[in-house]
N, C-alpha and C positions, 0 to 999 in steps of 0.2 A: 503493500500500499504505499509505499514512500514515493513512487513515481505518479504524476499527475498527468491526465492525458493534455494533449497539445492545446486545446480551447482553454482549460482552466489554467494552465501555465501562462499562456498569451495574456488572458484577463487579469491574472495577479501581477504581471509585469507591468501592464498599463495602468493599473490602480497605483503602484509604487511610483511611476513615473509621473502621474498626473498630480499627486500632491505637491510634490516640489516646485512644479512649474506654476500653481497657482500663487505660490508664496513669492516666486521671482517676479511675476505680473504685478503682484501688490507691492513689492519692493520698488519696482519701476515706477509705478504710478505716483508713489510717495514722493519721489524727487521732484524739486521745484524746477519748473521749466523757465521760469523767468531770469532773465539775465541781471547780474548784480550792477551793472553799468546803469547810469540814469540816461535816459534819451534825451538828446538834444532835438529841439524842434525849430523851424524857422518861422515861427508864428509872429504875427505882426502885433500892433497894439490891440486891435480888436479881436483877436483870437483867430483870425482867419490866416490860413497859410499863404504866405507871400510867393508869387510865382517868380520863377527864376529869371532873372534880367537877360533878355536877348536882344541883340539889334536885328534888324530886317535883314541886313548882309549876311549875319551869322545864320540866321533862319534858312535863306536861300542856298548858302554854301552847304549846310547840313540835309537840305533837301536834294539837292544835286548829287551828293554822297549817296543817299539812299536810292534814288532814281538809277543811279550807274549799278547798283546790286540787284536790281531786278531782272528776272529772266523774262524777257518779252516773247510773245509769240511769234512765229514766222507769218508773213502775209497769206500763204496758202492755208496755214492752220486757222487763222482768222477767217478767212472767206469759207472754209469748210463749216467750222462751227457756226457761221451766221447762217448758212444754207440749213443746216440741221434745225436750228431754232426756228427759221421761218417755217420750214415744213411742218414742225411739230405744232407750232401755233395754228396753221391752217387746219390741221387734222382735228385739233381740239376745238377750234371754232366750228367746223362742220358738224362733229358730234354735239356741240352744245346747241346748235341751231337745229338739229334732228331732234334732240330731247325737249326743245322748247316748242317745236312744232308738234310733236306728239302729245305732250301735256295740254298744250292749248286746244287741240282735237277733242282730246279727252274731256276737258272742262266744258266745252262748247256741247258736247255729245250729253253730258251729264245735265246741263242747264236746259237743254231742249227736250228732255225726257218728259217734262210736265206738260208740255203743250200739245 
C-alpha cells in the first residue's frame, strides 16, 4: 500500500505546489508599486498643464521629418485600391436600392390590402 496510483500522486503534487504559489502571489501584491521619487509637473499657475513652446518653423521641420518616414503607396496601388472601393460602393448601392424597392413594394401592398 506504499505506492499511490499516478492520478493520486499527481493530485498530491499539485496540492503541494499550489499552496506556496498563493503565498508568493500575496507577497507580490503587498509590495508598493509607487515610486519614492516625487513627480515633477509642468503645471502653470491655474493648475493646467502648460504646452511645450514650439516655433512654427520647428513644427514644420518635425512635420517634414515625419513625412519622410512614411511609406507611400505606388500610383498603381492607389489606382487599384480606388477601383476596388468604387466597385464595392456601386455593388452596395445597388443592393440597398433593391432592398429599398422591395420594402417599398411590401409597404404599399400591405397598405392597399384594406381597399
